[in-house]
N, C-alpha and C positions, 0 to 999 in steps of 0.2 A: 504494500500500500504506500502510495506517495503521500508523505506527511506534509509536503509543501502545497498540496492542492487545496487544503482547507486551512484558513487562518481566521483567528478570532479578531474581529475588527472592533477596536475601541473608539468611541466617539470622543471628540474634543470640541472646544469652543468654535473652531472653524467649520467643522463638519456637521454640527447639530442643526436639525431642521425644526425650528420652533414655530408653533401655530398659535392663533388666538381662538379660544372657544368660549361660548356663552352657555351657562347652566342656569336653568330656571328652578329656583328652590321652592316654588309654591306647592304646598301640600306635602313636601318631602319630610322624612324623618331625619333629624339632625345628624346622628352618628353614622347612619348608613350612607347618607349623601356625602358627608365630609370625608369618610374613608375613601370613597371613589374619587373625590376632588383631589385629595392628597396623592393618590396614585397617579393621576394625570399630571399634576404639578411636578412630581418626581420623575415622570417619564417612563414608568414601569409598563405602560401599555404599548410601547414602541419596541420593535425588534432590535434597535440599536441602543438599548438601555445600557448605560455605564454608571455604576454606583457612585463614582467620585466626580461626575460631571453634571452640570445643570442641563439636562437634555429633555426636560419636560416642556409642557405648553403653558402659555399664559391663560389663566382662567378668570372669567368675569362671571360673578354670581349675581343674579338679579332676584328681586322679590324676597330678600332675606327676612323681611318682617312677617312673612307668611309660612315660616318653618314650623314643624311640629316636633314635640318631644313626647315620648310615650310614658305611660304611668303617671306618677306624681312628680316627675322630675322638673316640670315647669315651675312648681312652687317650692319644692324641697331641696333641689340641687343648689349647691353653693359654690360660687367662684371666690377664691381667696386671693387677696393682694396684701402687700405689706409696705407701709410707707417708709420704713427705715428707722422710725422713732419708737421708743418704748410704748407699748400699748397701741401701736399703729396698725394692727391687723384688721383688715376690712373684709366684710362678707357682702355679697350681693347675689340675689337669685336671678335666674334667667327671666323671670316675670318682670322684675324691676329693670334689668338690663335691656330688655326688649323695648321698654317705654323710652329709655334715654338714648341708647345706641343699638338698634336691632342688628346691625351688621357685625358687631363685636362677638355675638354668640357664635357665628360661623367662623370668624377669624380665630377665636380661641380654640375651637374644636380642631380646625385644620392645622393650626400651629403646633398643637400637642401631638399630631400624627406625623410631623416631619422630623428629620434627624435633628438631634440636639448638638449641632456643631456649626462651623462657618458656612457649610453648604446649605444647611437647613435654614439659616438666616437669609441666605441669598435666594433660596427657593420660595420663601415666604413673600418676597417682593414680587413674585409672579401671580399673586392672588389679589383680585380686585372685587370687593363686595359692595353692593348697593342695595338699600332698603326697598326702593321702588322698582318699577319695571323698565326704567330708562338708564342708560349708561353713556358716558362721553367717549367711548372707544369705537365709534363708527368708522373712523379713518383706517383702523387696522383690519377692517372687513372680517370680523369674527364669524365663525360657523357655530350654529347652535347644535349642541349634542344633548341626548337624553341619557342620563345615567340611571 
């Protein structure tokens, strides 16, 4: 067998084919949708996936204010943040967060599913979440996908 006939091709910044996609979050369940979004941002759906390269697509999520959570998570789940001061631990439920910033619920879920390193921080920049049905990325001619 000729071992030179098949080679593993690794993607790099120059050879990556990045696309723009739109995902409609209306009526979708938060965790199931965000795990699929994280896989698209990471590039795992492509045959040229390389773990150490940003080879995923740019994802635009619309209708983030119409997302669903199962069970009692909408009122009982807690997002924890810390101000850095003694006694500065803050808690907010998805119900309260949806009133103030509905896009942050999806952003927090997807961010937690990305790698916890420099690549993960760069991949997180490929996510654009909007509460309504409109987005300002028409110039990129995004394609709509159904997850």
